[in-house]
C-alpha positions in Angstrom: -20.9 -5.1 13.5 -18.8 -7.3 11.2 -15.4 -7.8 12.8 -14.2 -10.7 10.6 -13.6 -10.6 6.8 -16.0 -13.6 6.5 -18.7 -11.6 8.2 -18.1 -8.6 5.9 -18.5 -10.7 2.8 -21.6 -12.5 4.2 -23.2 -9.2 5.0 -22.7 -7.8 1.5 -23.8 -11.1 0.0 -27.0 -11.0 2.1 -27.7 -7.3 1.2 -26.6 -7.4 -2.5 -26.7 -11.0 -3.7 -27.0 -10.2 -7.4 -24.8 -7.2 -7.5 -21.4 -7.5 -9.1 -18.6 -7.9 -6.6 -15.5 -8.6 -8.8 -14.9 -7.7 -12.5 -11.8 -9.0 -14.3 -11.8 -6.8 -17.4 -12.8 -8.5 -20.7 -12.8 -11.9 -18.9 -15.3 -12.6 -16.1 -17.6 -10.9 -13.7 -18.9 -12.4 -10.5 -21.9 -11.4 -8.3 -21.5 -11.4 -4.5 -23.4 -14.8 -4.5 -21.1 -16.3 -7.1 -18.0 -14.9 -5.4 -19.0 -16.2 -2.0 -19.7 -19.6 -3.4 -16.2 -19.7 -5.0 -14.6 -18.8 -1.7 -16.6 -21.4 0.1 -15.5 -24.1 -2.4 -11.9 -23.1 -2.0 -12.2 -23.1 1.8 -13.5 -26.7 1.7 -10.5 -27.7 -0.5 -8.0 -26.0 2.0 -9.5 -27.9 4.9 -9.4 -31.2 2.9 -5.7 -30.6 2.3 -5.1 -30.3 6.1 -4.8 -26.5 6.6 -5.3 -26.1 10.3 -6.1 -23.1 12.6 -3.2 -20.6 12.5 -1.3 -22.2 9.6 0.3 -19.7 7.2 -0.4 -19.9 3.5 1.7 -17.9 1.1 0.0 -16.2 -1.9 2.4 -15.5 -4.8 -0.2 -14.5 -7.4 -0.7 -11.5 -9.6 -3.7 -9.2 -9.2 -6.9 -11.1 -10.2 -9.7 -13.4 -9.2 -7.4 -16.2 -8.0 -5.7 -13.9 -5.5 -8.9 -12.5 -4.1 -10.6 -15.9 -3.9 -7.6 -17.7 -2.3 -7.0 -14.8 0.2 -10.5 -14.8 1.5 -10.7 -18.6 1.5 -7.5 -18.8 3.6 -8.8 -16.3 6.1 -12.2 -18.1 6.1 -10.7 -21.3 7.5 -8.9 -19.4 10.2 -5.5 -19.7 8.6 -3.1 -16.8 7.9 -2.6 -15.3 4.5 0.9 -14.1 3.6 0.9 -12.4 0.2 4.3 -12.0 -1.4 5.6 -10.1 -4.4 6.1 -12.3 -7.4 9.3 -10.4 -8.3 11.2 -11.5 -5.2 14.4 -13.6 -5.6 15.1 -16.9 -3.9 16.8 -15.3 -0.8 13.7 -13.1 -0.3 11.4 -16.0 -0.5 13.5 -18.0 1.9 13.5 -15.2 4.4 9.7 -14.6 4.3 8.8 -18.3 4.2 11.0 -19.0 7.2 9.8 -15.9 9.2 6.2 -16.9 8.7 6.7 -20.6 9.3 4.8 -21.1 6.0 3.0 -24.4 5.5 2.0 -24.0 1.9 2.3 -21.5 -0.9 -0.1 -20.8 -3.8 1.4 -19.9 -7.1 0.1 -19.4 -10.7 0.5 -22.1 -13.3 3.8 -22.1 -15.2 7.1 -23.4 -13.8 9.3 -20.9 -15.5 7.5 -17.8 -14.1 7.6 -19.3 -10.5 11.0 -20.8 -10.5 12.4 -18.7 -7.6 9.5 -19.4 -5.2 9.5 -23.1 -6.2 13.2 -23.4 -5.3 12.7 -21.7 -2.0 9.7 -23.9 -1.2 11.6 -27.0 -2.1 14.5 -26.1 0.2 12.1 -25.4 3.2 9.7 -28.3 2.6 6.8 -25.9 1.9 3.9 -27.4 0.0 3.1 -25.9 -3.4 -0.4 -25.4 -4.9 -1.2 -23.9 -8.3 -4.2 -21.7 -8.5 -6.0 -22.5 -11.8 -9.1 -21.1 -13.4 -11.7 -23.2 -15.3 -13.4 -21.9 -18.4 -16.3 -20.7 -16.3 -14.0 -18.7 -14.1 -14.1 -21.1 -11.2 -10.8 -21.0 -9.2 -9.4 -24.2 -7.8 -6.1 -25.4 -6.3 -4.1 -28.0 -8.2 -2.0 -29.8 -5.6 1.6 -30.3 -6.7 2.7 -33.7 -5.3 0.9 -36.0 -2.9 -2.5 -34.8 -1.5 -2.6 -34.4 2.3 -6.2 -34.8 3.2 -7.3 -33.5 6.6 -10.7 -33.4 8.2 -14.0 -31.9 7.3 -15.4 -28.4 6.7 -16.0 -27.6 10.3 -12.5 -28.5 11.6 -11.2 -25.0 12.3 -14.4 -23.4 13.6 -15.8 -19.9 12.8 -13.3 -17.1 12.3 -12.9 -14.8 15.3 -12.0 -11.1 15.4 -8.7 -11.8 17.2 -7.6 -14.4 14.6 -4.5 -13.2 12.7 -5.7 -13.0 9.1 -2.9 -11.3 7.2 0.8 -11.5 7.7 2.8 -8.8 5.9 6.3 -7.3 6.4 7.5 -3.7 6.6 9.4 -2.5 3.6 12.6 -2.5 5.5 13.7 1.0 4.5 16.1 1.3 7.5 16.5 -2.3 8.8 15.6 -5.9 8.3 11.9 -6.2 7.4 9.7 -6.8 10.4 6.7 -9.2 10.4 3.4 -7.5 10.9 0.5 -9.8 12.0 -2.9 -8.2 11.3 -6.1 -9.6 12.9 -9.6 -9.7 11.4 -10.4 -6.9 13.8 -7.5 -4.8 12.5 -8.5 -5.3 8.9 -12.3 -4.8 9.4 -11.7 -1.6 11.5 -9.5 -0.1 8.8 -11.9 -1.1 6.0 -14.8 0.6 8.0 -12.7 3.7 8.6 -11.9 4.0 4.9 -15.5 3.3 3.7 -16.7 6.0 6.2 -14.1 8.6 5.1 -15.1 8.4 1.5 -18.8 7.6 2.0 -18.5 4.4 0.0 -21.7 2.6 -1.0 -22.9 -0.2 -3.1 -23.0 2.3 -6.0 -19.3 2.7 -6.0 -16.8 0.9 -8.2 -13.1 0.9 -7.5 -10.4 0.4 -10.1 -7.6 -1.6 -8.5 -4.2 -0.4 -9.7 -2.1 -1.1 -6.7 -0.7 -4.6 -6.1 -2.9 -6.8 -3.8 0.1 -8.0 -1.8 0.3 -4.6 -0.2 -2.1 -2.9 2.3 -2.9 0.0 -0.1 -4.4 -2.2 -2.8 -5.8 -5.0 -0.6 -7.3 -3.0 2.3 -7.4 0.6 1.0 -9.2 -0.1 -2.3 -10.5 -3.7 -2.2 -11.7 -4.7 1.3 -13.2 -1.3 1.9 -15.2 -1.7 -1.3 -16.4 -5.2 -0.3 -17.5 -3.8 3.0 -19.7 -1.2 1.3 -21.2 -3.7 -1.2 -19.4 -2.1 -4.1 -17.6 -3.6 -7.0 -13.9 -3.9 -7.6 -12.5 -3.9 -11.2 -9.2 -5.8 -11.2 -6.9 -5.7 -14.2 -3.8 -7.9 -13.9 -1.6 -4.8 -13.7 -1.6 -1.0 -14.0 -1.5 0.3 -17.6 -1.8 4.0 -18.4 -2.8 3.0 -22.0 -5.9 1.0 -20.9 -6.7 2.8 -17.6 -9.4 5.3 -18.8 -11.0 2.8 -21.2 -11.5 0.4 -18.4 -12.7 3.2 -16.1 -15.3 4.3 -18.6 -16.5 0.8 -19.6 -17.1 -0.4 -16.0 -18.4 3.0 -14.6 -15.5 3.4 -12.1 -16.2 6.0 -9.5 -12.8 6.2 -7.8 -9.3 4.8 -7.7 -6.4 4.9 -5.2 -2.7 5.0 -6.1 0.8 6.2 -5.2 2.0 9.5 -6.6 4.1 7.7 -9.3 0.9 6.3 -10.9 -0.8 9.7 -10.7 2.1 11.3 -12.4 2.1 8.7 -15.2 -1.6 9.3 -15.9 -1.0 13.0 -16.0 1.9 12.6 -18.4 -0.1 10.4 -20.7 -2.9 12.9 -20.8 -0.5 15.7 -21.7 0.7 13.5 -24.6 -2.6 12.1 -25.8 -5.7 13.5 -24.3 -8.6 11.1 -23.6 -11.7 12.4 -25.5 -14.3 11.4 -22.9 -12.9 11.1 -19.4 -15.3 9.3 -17.0 -16.6 11.5 -14.1 -14.9 10.1 -11.0 -16.4 10.9 -7.6 -12.8 11.3 -6.1 -9.2 10.3 -6.6 -7.2 9.0 -3.6 -3.4 9.2 -3.1 -1.5 7.3 -0.4 1.8 5.5 0.5 4.1 8.4 -0.2 3.9 12.2 -0.3 1.9 13.8 -3.1 3.4 17.1 -4.1 0.8 20.0 -4.1 1.6 20.8 -7.7 0.7 17.2 -8.7 -2.4 17.2 -6.6 -3.6 20.5 -8.2 -2.8 19.2 -11.7 -4.7 16.0 -11.1 -7.8 17.8 -9.9 -7.7 20.2 -12.8 -7.1 17.6 -15.5 -9.5 14.9 -14.3 -12.2 17.1 -12.8 -12.4 15.3 -9.4 -11.4 16.1 -5.8 -7.9 14.6 -5.0 -7.7 13.4 -1.4 -4.3 12.6 0.0 -4.3 10.0 2.8 -1.7 8.6 5.3 -1.3 4.9 5.9 1.2 2.2 6.9 1.3 -1.6 7.3 1.3 -1.6 11.1 -2.0 0.4 11.1 -3.7 -1.9 8.6 -3.3 1.0 6.2 -5.3 4.2 6.7 -4.7 6.6 9.7 -5.6 10.0 8.2 -7.1 11.5 5.1 -8.3 14.7 3.6 -12.1 14.7 3.6 -14.5 14.8 0.7 -15.2 18.4 -0.2 -18.7 18.3 1.5 -17.1 17.3 4.8 -14.3 20.0 4.9 -11.5 21.6 3.0 -8.8 19.7 1.2 -5.5 21.0 2.3 -2.8 20.4 -0.3 0.5 19.3 1.3 -1.2 17.6 4.2 -2.5 14.1 4.7 -5.7 15.3 6.2 -7.2 14.6 9.6 -7.3 11.3 11.7 -10.0 8.9 10.4 -11.4 7.3 13.5 -7.8 6.6 14.7 -6.2 8.3 17.7 -3.3 10.4 16.5 -0.9 12.5 18.5 2.4 14.3 17.9 4.8 13.3 20.6 8.4 13.9 21.8 11.0 11.8 20.0 12.5 10.7 23.4 9.7 11.0 25.9 6.1 9.7 26.2 4.6 13.3 26.1 2.7 15.3 23.5 4.4 18.3 22.0 2.7 21.7 21.8 0.2 22.3 18.9 2.0 23.3 15.8 5.4 21.9 16.9 7.1 19.1 15.0 7.4 15.7 16.6 6.9 12.0 16.0 3.5 10.9 14.8 2.0 8.3 17.2 -1.2 6.3 16.8 -3.6 4.1 18.8 -6.7 2.2 17.6 -8.3 -1.1 16.9 -6.7 -1.0 13.4 -3.2 -1.1 14.9 -1.2 -4.4 15.0 -0.7 -5.9 18.5 3.0 -6.1 17.9 5.8 -7.3 15.5 6.4 -11.0 15.0 9.2 -12.4 17.2 10.8 -8.9 17.5 10.6 -8.0 21.2 13.3 -5.3 20.9 11.3 -3.6 18.2 8.1 -3.8 20.2 9.8 -2.1 23.1 11.2 0.6 20.9 8.1 1.3 18.9 5.4 1.3 21.6 5.3 3.7 24.5 4.3 2.9 28.0 0.9 4.5 27.4 0.2 2.3 24.4 1.1 4.7 21.5 2.7 3.2 18.4 5.6 5.3 17.2 5.3 5.6 13.4 8.8 6.8 12.8 7.4 9.8 10.8 8.0 13.4 11.8 5.0 15.7 11.4 3.0 18.7 12.5 -0.7 19.0 13.3 -2.6 22.3 12.9 -5.5 23.7 14.9 -8.0 22.0 12.5 -6.4 18.6 13.1 -4.7 18.4 9.7 -1.4 16.6 9.7 1.6 17.6 7.6 4.3 14.9 7.2 7.8 16.5 7.1 10.0 13.4 6.9 10.8 9.9 8.1 12.8 10.7 11.2 15.7 8.4 10.1 15.7 10.1 6.7 16.1 13.7 7.9 19.3 15.2 6.5 21.6 16.5 9.2 23.9 19.1 7.6 26.2 20.3 10.4 23.3 20.3 12.9 20.7 21.8 10.5 17.9 19.3 10.0 16.5 19.2 6.5 13.3 17.5 5.4 13.8 15.6 2.1 10.0 15.6 1.6 10.0 19.4 1.6 12.7 19.5 -1.1 10.8 16.8 -3.2 7.8 19.1 -3.2 9.7 22.2 -4.3 11.6 20.2 -7.0 8.3 18.9 -8.4 6.9 22.4 -8.7 9.4 23.0 -11.6 7.6 22.6 -14.9 10.3 20.5 -16.5 10.8 18.0 -13.6 8.6 14.9 -13.6 10.1 13.0 -10.7 12.4 14.0 -7.9 14.0 12.5 -4.7 16.2 14.3 -2.2 18.5 12.3 0.0 21.5 12.5 2.3 25.1 12.0 1.2 28.1 11.7 3.6 30.4 14.7 3.9 33.7 15.1 5.8 33.0 18.7 6.8 29.2 18.7 7.6 28.5 15.0 8.3 25.8 15.0 5.7 24.9 17.2 2.7 21.9 17.2 0.3 21.9 15.4 -3.0 18.9 14.9 -5.2 17.9 12.9 -8.3 15.6 14.3 -10.9 13.9 13.0 -14.1 12.8 15.5 -16.7 9.3 15.4 -18.0 8.9 13.7 -21.3 9.6 16.2 -24.1 11.5 18.5 -21.7 15.1 18.7 -20.5 16.8 19.9 -17.3 20.4 20.5 -16.2 22.0 20.4 -12.8 22.7 24.1 -13.0 19.1 24.9 -13.7 17.9 22.8 -10.8 20.3 24.5 -8.4 19.3 28.0 -9.5 15.7 27.1 -9.2 16.1 25.9 -5.6 18.3 28.9 -4.6 15.3 31.1 -5.2 13.0 29.0 -3.1 14.8 27.4 -0.1 17.5 28.4 2.4 21.0 28.1 1.0 21.9 25.2 3.3 19.1 23.1 1.8 20.3 23.5 -1.8 21.8 20.2 -3.0 25.6 20.1 -3.6 24.9 17.5 -6.3 22.0 17.0 -8.7 21.8 13.6 -10.4 19.9 14.1 -13.7 18.8 10.7 -14.6 16.1 8.6 -16.4 15.7 6.0 -13.5 15.0 6.3 -9.8 14.9 3.1 -7.8 11.5 2.3 -6.2 9.7 -0.6 -4.5 7.2 -2.8 -6.3 4.4 -0.5 -4.9 6.1 2.7 -6.3 7.5 3.7 -2.9 10.8 5.6 -2.7 13.4 4.1 -0.3 15.8 7.0 0.1 18.6 4.8 1.5 18.5 2.7 -1.7 18.3 5.8 -3.9 21.3 7.2 -2.1 23.2 3.9 -2.5 22.4 3.7 -6.2 23.5 7.2 -7.1 26.5 7.4 -4.7 27.9 4.1 -6.0 27.3 5.2 -9.6 29.3 8.4 -9.1 32.3 6.7 -7.5 
């Protein structure tokens, strides 16, 4: 069994040498043999430049062939890949570079586009390499400054399952981002679980719409596809205008995205229907809750099963998913059943399981789970139980069939005078309104109750909505204490680069704006 990314790629290359592995739309396509050779050449260059066992190499690149090639080359020489969002500011880069003890960072050509990361690298003495592409698609590193030649191609040895391969950070929704080292074994286990859940084969082609610096895009849609011998189609960014044309041209069989992207695709279809939609085998949703109304609309519009999944960085992405229709029912409003990962609903304060059907904290165990946060002993004590369960921080319920319903992030529950209110529940109800396109409920401080409910809503294009209409709609559907005291009708809701809602930042944005 392949327990390193190098072994995964080698196995697919041996089994499907002439099959396409990577397609960059309208630019270049590489077979597994060609892709593997490119990675091998880059690995040799990294070793020549002195990258040693365990060194961290930052990757600040857009989605594309350079990102994939550099990532797998770094891991292949037993170094640690640390992908970062290009949109970060200098303080962000300084934090992440320092926290990972970064030795070098790979950036795209163009000094203006990479000014922030270059400033941070200069302050910290981090070496900078530009990832460039030759006319034939060959990716190579252009060393900025003096070359630092090291040894030969066997210096670091063969990758091991226990090697840390990927270093990411939590999104920091409630505190300072925590470093999450993920080993080859973590990544390969998760990729296998995902491939098994959706029965991925060499016949599948995945359209990558999520950023590769995040586990959703990198592991959920890309590494799982490489493991199965399938093909990934990687445009530089998501575009609703070109999405279906690319999907049809390259025979895409599935895609995975956050609800925001699904909603954008739905909205575009309402405005301008695509004449010949390609027949997808399934659509996957993950990284934040998908409202049942959106799930149903997706399935009806695009004629494919919509499977909501549950993942997080510390679990190398997937922990649970709704099954393919032939393997069981899809339960809208749930994130499905555990996918070869141990999942239990436990007490918030004790290391014991709660009775079936009772709400508690979702806890997990498995070979996909990180061994611990980087240099954060207090967080490791707080997040792991004595019996080895990782506390996700999510509140949920599991039914008799094993399906899990997420009710809230525990720290995001709204405590109105002792009444605990799930913002996820309110999001779902709000999104069932025909004129609401996006919605986020959140807590606001209150002198009398401690906290009360606020929400922000964006009307569907071509529709309008008022605060009074929203409140009347909710009064008919939820308990009176859950009805927001304030509805912020807006055209903008703050999200992360991956489309994720951070309720604390949403609250800060709207509460400051209303002062």
